[in-house]
N, C-alpha and C positions, 0 to 999 in steps of 0.2 A: 610602248610608245606608238601612237597612231601615225598614219601616213602623213597627215598634215604637219605634225610636229617634226617628223623626219625631214620633210622637204624644207621647213623653216630652219632647221638646224644646218642643213647643207647650204642653204642660201646665206645664212648668217656667217657660216665658216668661210665661204667664198668672199664675202665682204670683209671679213677679218684679214684674210690673206692679202687682198688688194690694198687695204689700208696700211698693213704692215710694210708691204713693198713700197708704197708711196712714201711712208715715213722714213724708210731707209734711204730714199733718194734725196730727201731734204733734211739731213740730221740737225742742222742748226735750228730750224723751225720746229722740228719734231720733238726736241728735248723739252721745250716749254709746253707743248701740247700734251706730251706724255706725263710730265710732272703735274699739270693741272688735272688731267684725266684721273690719274692715280689718287690725287687728293680728293677729288669729288667722289670717286667710287668708295674710298675708305670712309668718308663722311657719310655717304648713303648707307653703307653696310652697318656702320656704327649706329645710325638712327634706326635702322631696321631692327637690330638687336635690342636697342633700348625700347622701341615700341612693343616688340614682342615680350620683353620682360615686364613692362608695365601693364600689358593686357592679359598675359597668360602665365608667364614663368614666375611671377612673384609668389604664386601659390604652389609652385612645384618644388620637389626636393632637388637641391642643386641649382635652383634658378638664379641664385646670386652670381654664379659663374657667368651666366649670360649677361647679367648687368655689368660685370667687370669687363667682359669681352667687348660689349657695346661701348662702354666708356673709353676703353683703350683705342678701339678702332676710330671712334669719333674724334678723339684727341689727336691721333696720328693723321687723320684726314684733314682736320683744320690746320694742324701744324704744317703739313706738306703743301696745302693750298696757299698758305702764307709765304712759303719759301720758293714758289715756282719762279719768281723773277729775281731771286737772289743769286749769289755766286753759284756757278755750276758745280764747283768742287764740293760745296756743302750738300747739294742734292745728290751728287755721286756717292758721297760718304753715307748719306741717309739711306740710299738704295742698297749700298753694300752692307750696311748694318741689318737691313731687312733680310738679305740673303744669308748673313751669318746666323740669324735666328732660325731661318728655314733649314739651314744645314744642320744645326744642332738638333732641331726637332726630327729631321729625317734620320739622323744618326741614332737618336733615342728609340725611334720607331723600329729601325733596322735591328738594333740589339735586342729589343723585346720580341720581334718576330723570329729572330734566329734562336732565341732561348725557347720559344714555343714550337720550333721545328717547322715554321711556316716558310715555304720556298719564296715567298714574296719579299723576303728581307733583302734580296739582291737589288730589287728595283728601288727600294728606299735608300740603300747604300749608294747606288748609282746617282740618285737625285742629290744626295748629300755631296758627293764628289763634284757633280755638276754645279751646285751652288758655291762650293769652295773655289772652283775654277772661275766662276763669274765674279766672285769677290776679288780674287787675285787680278783678273783682267781689269776690273774697274779701278782698283787701287794703283796698279802699275801704270795704266794709261789715264790717270786722273785729269790730265789737262786736255785730253782728246775727247770731244763730245760724241764722237762717232761710236765709240765702243759701247757705252751704256745704251745708246739708241739701238744698235745692232743686237745687243743682248735682249732688250725688251721686245723688239720686233721678232726675233727668232723664237722667243717664248710664245708670242701671239700666234705665229705661224704653226708652231708645235701644237698649241691648244686647238687651233682650227682643224688641223689634220686629225687630231684625236676626236674632235666633234664629228667630223665626216665619217670616221671609222665607226664610231658609236652609232651614228644614224643609220649606217648601212648594215650593221650587225643585227642578226635576227634575235629576237627576244623570246625566251621560253614562256609559255603560258602554263601555269600550274592550276589544274582543276582540283578542287576539294570535293570529295564525294562523301 
């Protein structure tokens, strides 16, 4: 990673932290903004996968998986974009369902890594437990809009801190002779 990209990563991470703190201060407004943002981003990623499939991956082995992922992401994005102004309980259940899927995938990855003897299985298991706790909090406090907003904003802050750490970490350059 070059120096300019490192600086941009740090600047973007600082903007992410400020935005998350601001959204935590106004949770009623933040819920609609977060729901719309997630819907637009899922739609964007779905379109990106579909474009990649139709330009390159249709000729690759296993390229149909990219088509499937693109269709699912696009569908979820459009669906969540349509729900942003609906009942907040529906959106909270929708977010909780996403965290359940993430928890299941983290558990599968943790079990596979433990079978292979990889010490990274503990990180996947901890992420699984974290997702389960997030689902429990969302469902217990389903009528409070503050909890899902704090969960999302804390995830954004966590991602920003990891981005800063990654930007400050030295990368090894491997020379092939």
